[in-house]
C-alpha positions as MATLAB code, in Angstrom:
seq = 'MKRILKLDQRDQRGSILLVFLITLPFLILLAMHYMSLSLTSFQVGRLDQLHTEAQLAADAGADYSVEQLSENSSWAGTGSEVTLLSNSQMRTAFSSSVSGDSSSKTIAVVGKTYWPASATTPSRTVSIYVSLYPVTTGNYSIVTGAGGLYMSNNSKIVGGDVLINGEIHMSNSAQIGLSTNPVNVQVADDVCPNPPDSTYPQVCASGESGQPITLTNSAHIYGKVTATNQTDGSGMSNTGLVAGGSTAPQPLPTYDRTAQESAVTNTMSASSASCSNNQTVTWPANTKITGNVTLSNDCKAIIQGDIWITGSLNVSNSSSLAVDDSVGSTRPNIMVDGASGVNLSNGSQVASNSDGTGAEFYTFYSTASCSPDCTSVTGTDLANSRAVSTINISNNSSAPNTIFYAYWTQVQLSNSGAIGAVIGQTVRLSNASAITFGAPANGTSSTTWVIKGYRRQ';
ca = [
      35.497  -67.456  -66.522;
      32.039  -65.584  -65.942;
      29.511  -66.990  -68.214;
      27.400  -64.474  -69.948;
      23.799  -65.594  -70.239;
      21.827  -64.546  -73.290;
      18.170  -64.719  -73.422;
      16.628  -65.673  -76.575;
      14.036  -63.133  -77.964;
      11.047  -65.719  -77.369;
      12.076  -65.459  -73.656;
      11.621  -61.624  -73.384;
       7.820  -61.769  -72.446;
       5.860  -58.456  -71.491;
       2.900  -57.406  -69.423;
       1.327  -54.974  -71.733;
      -2.257  -56.086  -70.864;
      -1.566  -55.169  -67.265;
      -0.788  -51.711  -68.540;
      -3.899  -51.225  -70.521;
      -5.898  -52.641  -67.201;
      -4.335  -50.014  -65.166;
      -4.376  -47.009  -67.557;
      -7.675  -47.540  -69.361;
      -9.952  -47.031  -66.476;
      -7.984  -43.756  -65.768;
      -8.380  -42.599  -69.382;
     -12.160  -43.446  -69.096;
     -12.593  -41.430  -65.981;
     -10.464  -38.598  -67.177;
     -12.777  -38.311  -70.386;
     -15.898  -38.715  -68.219;
     -14.638  -35.859  -66.151;
     -13.996  -33.719  -69.085;
     -17.315  -34.444  -70.531;
     -18.938  -33.644  -67.388;
     -17.227  -30.156  -67.192;
     -18.361  -29.506  -70.807;
     -21.996  -30.235  -69.768;
     -21.724  -28.306  -66.666;
     -20.243  -25.356  -68.703;
     -22.908  -25.877  -71.229;
     -25.672  -25.731  -68.675;
     -24.358  -22.854  -66.684;
     -24.170  -20.928  -70.112;
     -27.705  -21.764  -71.173;
     -29.028  -20.935  -67.629;
     -27.042  -17.581  -67.745;
     -28.868  -17.083  -71.239;
     -32.139  -17.829  -69.729;
     -31.563  -15.454  -66.982;
     -30.418  -12.531  -69.226;
     -33.425  -13.235  -71.607;
     -35.674  -12.718  -68.512;
     -33.837   -9.676  -67.166;
     -34.576   -8.151  -70.890;
     -37.944   -9.063  -70.807;
     -38.469   -7.581  -67.249;
     -36.702   -4.151  -68.594;
     -39.146   -4.247  -71.693;
     -42.226   -4.812  -69.328;
     -41.000   -1.637  -67.335;
     -40.459    0.518  -70.571;
     -44.010   -0.680  -71.760;
     -45.564   -0.039  -68.299;
     -44.178    3.467  -67.928;
     -45.661    4.279  -71.360;
     -49.003    2.954  -70.809;
     -49.150    4.996  -67.509;
     -48.238    8.354  -69.170;
     -51.120    7.595  -71.750;
     -53.389    6.680  -68.759;
     -52.578    7.442  -65.200;
     -55.119    4.964  -63.929;
     -53.760    1.934  -65.688;
     -53.327   -0.891  -63.278;
     -50.825   -3.393  -65.063;
     -51.025   -5.963  -67.624;
     -53.509   -8.317  -65.807;
     -51.958  -11.397  -67.397;
     -48.715  -12.543  -69.206;
     -47.455  -10.422  -72.230;
     -45.317  -12.637  -74.538;
     -42.277  -11.004  -76.191;
     -40.570  -13.821  -77.922;
     -41.743  -17.172  -79.044;
     -39.782  -19.682  -81.207;
     -39.351  -23.437  -81.227;
     -36.776  -23.309  -78.489;
     -37.558  -20.660  -76.211;
     -40.347  -18.073  -75.143;
     -40.033  -15.126  -73.116;
     -42.709  -12.829  -71.307;
     -43.470  -10.360  -68.448;
     -46.464   -9.284  -66.324;
     -46.927   -5.957  -64.381;
     -48.998   -4.418  -61.683;
     -49.001   -0.824  -60.402;
     -49.447    0.422  -56.941;
     -49.569    3.822  -55.554;
     -51.501    7.213  -56.008;
     -51.243   10.367  -57.869;
     -48.259   11.554  -56.226;
     -46.071    8.408  -56.702;
     -46.397    4.974  -58.198;
     -44.518    1.764  -58.068;
     -44.615   -0.717  -61.082;
     -43.943   -4.568  -60.069;
     -42.700   -6.402  -63.213;
     -41.686   -9.953  -63.502;
     -39.767  -11.250  -66.544;
     -40.053  -15.032  -67.676;
     -38.185  -17.401  -69.650;
     -39.432  -20.652  -70.668;
     -37.174  -23.332  -72.201;
     -38.553  -25.126  -74.146;
     -41.065  -22.868  -75.305;
     -43.853  -25.579  -74.643;
     -43.115  -25.470  -70.875;
     -45.680  -24.272  -68.429;
     -43.169  -23.404  -65.591;
     -40.554  -20.523  -66.306;
     -37.031  -21.842  -66.402;
     -35.860  -18.230  -64.909;
     -37.811  -15.197  -63.553;
     -36.554  -11.851  -62.574;
     -38.515   -9.368  -60.805;
     -37.779   -5.782  -60.737;
     -39.564   -2.667  -58.928;
     -39.600    0.727  -60.687;
     -40.771    3.859  -58.529;
     -42.002    6.824  -60.454;
     -42.860   10.471  -59.801;
     -45.589   12.518  -61.916;
     -44.254   15.416  -64.010;
     -46.767   18.025  -65.249;
     -45.673   19.463  -68.756;
     -46.564   22.999  -70.032;
     -44.813   25.984  -71.139;
     -40.888   26.686  -70.980;
     -38.829   24.591  -68.570;
     -35.358   25.878  -69.837;
     -34.627   29.251  -71.178;
     -31.030   30.352  -72.108;
     -29.311   33.321  -73.280;
     -26.384   33.545  -75.774;
     -24.246   30.690  -73.768;
     -26.718   28.122  -74.745;
     -27.657   24.412  -73.047;
     -24.963   21.722  -72.642;
     -26.177   18.243  -71.425;
     -24.417   15.217  -70.723;
     -24.353   11.695  -69.001;
     -27.980   10.673  -68.760;
     -29.367   14.041  -67.927;
     -32.975   14.804  -68.967;
     -35.447   17.724  -69.691;
     -39.130   15.804  -69.501;
     -41.323   18.639  -69.045;
     -41.833   22.176  -70.668;
     -40.528   23.267  -73.897;
     -36.872   24.475  -74.568;
     -35.837   27.928  -75.621;
     -32.112   28.416  -76.455;
     -30.899   31.853  -77.582;
     -27.471   30.365  -78.053;
     -26.626   26.599  -78.970;
     -27.141   22.953  -77.759;
     -24.659   20.350  -77.169;
     -25.644   16.909  -75.943;
     -23.757   13.859  -75.353;
     -23.749   10.344  -73.494;
     -27.512    9.538  -73.726;
     -28.821   12.972  -72.680;
     -32.497   13.614  -73.657;
     -34.886   16.273  -74.414;
     -38.625   15.174  -74.199;
     -39.916   11.631  -74.140;
     -41.137    9.602  -77.030;
     -44.522    9.739  -75.595;
     -44.537   13.228  -74.554;
     -42.342   15.438  -77.135;
     -41.441   19.005  -76.346;
     -41.090   22.269  -78.649;
     -37.294   22.984  -78.979;
     -36.219   26.578  -80.475;
     -32.617   27.475  -80.991;
     -31.588   30.846  -82.277;
     -27.808   30.405  -82.951;
     -27.222   33.890  -81.211;
     -23.462   33.312  -80.526;
     -21.357   35.178  -82.945;
     -18.644   36.795  -83.323;
     -16.171   33.953  -82.241;
     -13.852   35.277  -80.724;
     -16.466   37.679  -78.911;
     -15.937   41.251  -79.222;
     -18.415   44.362  -78.383;
     -20.824   43.282  -80.916;
     -21.408   40.050  -79.347;
     -23.942   38.503  -79.263;
     -25.270   38.368  -82.856;
     -26.935   35.762  -84.750;
     -24.517   33.584  -86.853;
     -24.445   33.779  -90.666;
     -24.936   30.385  -92.299;
     -22.037   28.382  -91.986;
     -20.055   30.915  -89.878;
     -20.117   28.890  -86.642;
     -21.340   25.408  -87.713;
     -24.236   23.679  -86.345;
     -25.956   25.123  -83.428;
     -27.159   21.945  -82.217;
     -24.673   18.988  -81.699;
     -25.841   15.622  -80.398;
     -23.266   12.812  -79.912;
     -23.432    9.338  -78.197;
     -27.116    8.375  -78.230;
     -28.139   11.821  -77.348;
     -31.749   12.401  -78.631;
     -34.413   15.124  -78.842;
     -38.088   14.179  -79.047;
     -39.963   17.087  -80.371;
     -40.560   19.552  -83.117;
     -37.051   21.398  -83.293;
     -36.577   24.672  -85.007;
     -33.224   26.148  -85.235;
     -31.527   28.835  -87.299;
     -28.711   27.313  -89.538;
     -29.344   23.758  -88.418;
     -29.505   21.362  -91.374;
     -28.671   18.098  -89.741;
     -31.510   16.460  -88.117;
     -29.751   13.334  -86.869;
     -30.984   12.337  -83.378;
     -34.152   14.040  -83.563;
     -37.762   12.555  -83.931;
     -41.436   13.365  -82.870;
     -41.434   15.297  -85.222;
     -37.789   16.265  -85.430;
     -35.998   19.146  -87.236;
     -38.164   21.481  -89.421;
     -36.376   21.899  -92.669;
     -35.658   25.418  -93.267;
     -36.829   26.635  -89.992;
     -35.298   29.347  -88.026;
     -35.702   31.213  -84.577;
     -35.100   34.882  -83.637;
     -33.222   35.462  -80.553;
     -35.938   36.356  -77.662;
     -35.277   38.352  -74.536;
     -35.011   36.707  -71.289;
     -37.427   37.508  -68.613;
     -36.734   40.468  -66.653;
     -37.023   41.180  -62.808;
     -37.499   44.255  -61.107;
     -34.683   44.084  -58.680;
     -34.870   47.798  -57.666;
     -38.372   47.281  -56.661;
     -37.452   44.511  -54.385;
     -34.645   46.489  -52.984;
     -36.862   49.447  -52.108;
     -39.540   47.074  -50.437;
     -37.152   45.918  -47.741;
     -38.601   46.280  -44.404;
     -36.259   43.835  -42.350;
     -32.419   43.321  -42.194;
     -30.545   40.327  -40.583;
     -26.798   39.541  -40.244;
     -25.470   36.670  -42.194;
     -24.850   34.819  -38.836;
     -28.535   35.224  -37.808;
     -29.779   33.930  -41.043;
     -27.515   30.870  -40.990;
     -27.828   27.595  -39.009;
     -26.385   24.023  -38.643;
     -27.021   20.935  -36.722;
     -30.928   20.349  -37.023;
     -31.649   23.999  -36.060;
     -34.156   26.247  -37.523;
     -34.279   29.918  -38.597;
     -37.122   31.918  -40.091;
     -36.390   34.506  -42.632;
     -39.365   36.999  -42.597;
     -41.008   38.715  -45.749;
     -38.990   41.743  -47.466;
     -35.791   40.877  -45.552;
     -32.182   41.896  -46.567;
     -29.606   39.537  -45.101;
     -25.952   41.034  -45.114;
     -23.112   38.578  -45.951;
     -22.870   34.968  -46.756;
     -25.445   32.581  -45.552;
     -24.848   29.038  -44.674;
     -27.244   26.041  -43.943;
     -25.548   22.899  -43.136;
     -26.187   19.447  -41.394;
     -30.316   19.442  -41.438;
     -30.550   23.054  -40.911;
     -34.087   24.513  -42.046;
     -34.744   27.908  -43.041;
     -38.408   29.049  -43.235;
     -39.121   31.493  -46.005;
     -42.023   33.741  -45.403;
     -41.528   36.268  -48.317;
     -38.951   38.025  -50.666;
     -35.523   37.588  -49.295;
     -32.170   39.845  -50.506;
     -28.998   38.076  -49.667;
     -25.979   40.398  -50.494;
     -23.493   37.550  -50.292;
     -23.767   33.958  -51.209;
     -26.108   31.084  -50.205;
     -24.716   27.866  -49.120;
     -27.071   24.979  -48.478;
     -25.408   21.500  -47.682;
     -25.966   18.038  -46.030;
     -29.637   17.551  -46.102;
     -30.487   21.199  -45.126;
     -33.618   22.828  -46.505;
     -35.130   25.987  -47.397;
     -38.967   25.556  -46.469;
     -41.523   27.861  -48.310;
     -44.001   28.869  -45.531;
     -47.720   28.072  -46.067;
     -48.192   31.832  -45.463;
     -47.204   32.680  -48.919;
     -49.959   30.638  -50.278;
     -49.503   30.277  -54.080;
     -47.014   33.252  -54.776;
     -43.469   32.311  -55.153;
     -41.086   34.343  -52.740;
     -38.315   35.741  -54.603;
     -34.832   35.301  -53.316;
     -32.023   37.601  -54.796;
     -28.527   36.497  -54.123;
     -25.565   38.902  -55.064;
     -22.242   37.059  -54.308;
     -19.637   35.866  -56.807;
     -20.531   32.356  -55.781;
     -24.332   32.449  -55.885;
     -26.541   29.822  -54.647;
     -25.107   26.298  -53.831;
     -27.267   23.479  -53.061;
     -25.428   20.290  -52.416;
     -25.387   16.565  -50.717;
     -29.295   16.152  -50.286;
     -30.375   19.762  -49.695;
     -33.626   20.967  -51.028;
     -36.266   23.675  -51.513;
     -39.300   22.331  -50.017;
     -42.788   23.393  -51.271;
     -45.526   24.539  -49.182;
     -49.052   22.698  -48.892;
     -49.968   24.556  -52.012;
     -47.268   23.363  -53.877;
     -45.499   26.682  -54.180;
     -41.651   26.923  -54.536;
     -39.449   29.819  -54.626;
     -37.704   31.655  -57.302;
     -34.011   32.298  -57.206;
     -31.998   35.274  -58.907;
     -28.481   35.457  -58.918;
     -27.148   38.986  -60.253;
     -23.308   38.716  -60.271;
     -21.258   39.298  -63.605;
     -17.895   40.081  -64.442;
     -18.937   43.732  -65.408;
     -17.864   46.442  -63.313;
     -21.477   47.407  -62.540;
     -22.312   43.944  -60.942;
     -24.418   43.200  -59.261;
     -26.452   46.302  -60.214;
     -26.115   46.010  -63.849;
     -29.232   46.492  -66.010;
     -27.409   45.408  -69.201;
     -24.318   43.142  -70.176;
     -23.251   42.547  -73.400;
     -19.991   42.049  -75.293;
     -16.952   40.583  -73.748;
     -18.155   40.990  -70.381;
     -21.387   38.918  -71.179;
     -19.189   36.374  -72.893;
     -17.132   36.155  -69.713;
     -19.811   36.137  -67.535;
     -21.856   33.445  -69.084;
     -18.897   30.861  -68.393;
     -19.019   31.712  -64.377;
     -21.441   29.370  -62.596;
     -23.556   31.064  -59.906;
     -26.205   28.505  -59.504;
     -24.821   24.989  -58.589;
     -27.170   22.326  -57.601;
     -25.383   18.819  -56.976;
     -25.580   15.408  -55.307;
     -29.316   14.557  -54.928;
     -30.099   17.985  -54.163;
     -33.805   18.914  -55.361;
     -36.358   21.792  -55.813;
     -39.324   20.417  -57.973;
     -41.298   23.405  -57.833;
     -38.655   25.999  -57.800;
     -37.197   28.130  -60.568;
     -33.547   29.232  -60.815;
     -32.369   32.212  -62.751;
     -28.719   32.997  -63.459;
     -29.169   36.588  -64.847;
     -25.878   37.033  -66.692;
     -24.110   33.606  -65.740;
     -24.373   29.881  -65.599;
     -26.769   27.458  -64.072;
     -25.081   24.114  -63.428;
     -26.866   20.986  -62.250;
     -25.248   17.666  -61.538;
     -26.311   14.367  -59.967;
     -29.377   16.426  -58.636;
     -32.999   15.439  -58.104;
     -36.025   17.065  -59.849;
     -35.611   20.794  -60.539;
     -38.504   23.242  -61.259;
     -37.323   25.323  -64.208;
     -33.975   26.934  -64.938;
     -32.994   30.233  -66.988;
     -29.568   31.597  -67.423;
     -26.979   32.882  -70.079;
     -25.897   29.171  -69.977;
     -27.441   25.966  -68.441;
     -25.241   22.829  -68.044;
     -27.028   19.691  -67.094;
     -24.800   16.407  -66.257;
     -24.923   12.855  -64.468;
     -28.771   12.388  -64.460;
     -30.046   15.672  -63.498;
     -33.475   16.225  -64.478;
     -35.717   19.376  -65.240;
     -39.215   18.470  -64.824;
     -41.378   21.453  -64.300;
     -43.243   23.709  -66.800;
     -46.342   26.043  -65.902;
     -49.256   24.717  -67.639;
     -50.063   26.272  -71.084;
     -53.574   27.626  -71.530;
     -54.913   26.337  -68.176;
     -54.571   22.675  -69.221;
     -51.435   19.976  -68.438;
     -50.585   16.606  -68.945;
     -49.082   14.085  -66.642;
     -45.983   12.003  -67.640;
     -44.438    9.484  -65.146;
     -40.579    9.473  -65.059;
     -38.549    6.908  -63.161;
     -36.765    7.924  -60.216;
     -35.810    4.434  -58.677;
     -35.068    0.956  -59.885;
     -34.626   -2.156  -57.997;
     -33.956   -5.770  -58.843;
     -35.074   -8.850  -56.604;
];
């Protein structure tokens, strides 16, 4: 018979001490690891905060420097650090220097964060370089008919006053004027009846068509605003909306189309006037070009005087229209009759001559049966024409000393560089387009420096 052994409880001895000896170091190491991770995360967070503060200081320094340059074009920089924030824990500062000449300048800004505030060596620095171009301000840079002005996505009007017979709609950081250089804005509310009929356009009665100026999403107007039927001055400053003010519709500038037609002494076919792939063509003064003209792939057309194009003009892929020195200070007039009008895209440009003279473009297409020879377009014909784009400038194309005039239709600028001045029944600006030109008023002018490039190092 098998014997069953029973152990006395006193004989059931354990080794709990051995377990502690094995696990305790592991727990200590685990705790130390998590403490190290927490400390590292805190340090990373702190360094990220310090870097962000240095970036903010650099951006503030850039804004300050642009403002100083606009007040004094010979300003050379801060000379020493400028403190922005100082408390018991942290101090932020910036310094800036300016290089360049009257045609362009570059601001070098260094933003710094000191932690703790008593430190003499910055914990974090951020360097940025801002390139600027000058804008000469003066008379009107934007004039529209009943269609009005539409601006979005950081588009700007920074030089010259604004005359709008219709209405203004601005959104997404669009801006008229600068805090350091306000402009005058006049709006007539000449957009009734709605829907349009044979009596269009007429000035709206009070409350008939709402507010003629609408600003949303940080859009802002810096300047004196006089607008018929406008009572809401939100988003307007320096000096902002004139209470009870009104503006009467004003006739748009006129152009003697018939005189230019009569002055024609040369004719060219569209194929002879077109070019591509680094070619150069010359357009003599008082020339009529029959058909649609195309300049592409670094093509260059030299303009020696007034030009009449019976079709459309398409300039693309870094091609250019260059105003010849022979015209001196008199802008050549380029009339374009085609339904597609004038199209500048993909880095194309209208280049001024050595006197700084650009060109003037006129598009005469409308939906009326008399197009392109109409002398008057009203009623539903004008209402329909104002929505048709006959001047399109896009994708970094530029014409800094040139005027564009869509006689009965719309000018549309998107992703474009600096443009001189624009006139149209409707003007639409989007995606960082900029209107920068106004003829000097009363023989005087002022210079404002505008950012054209930003680089962080």
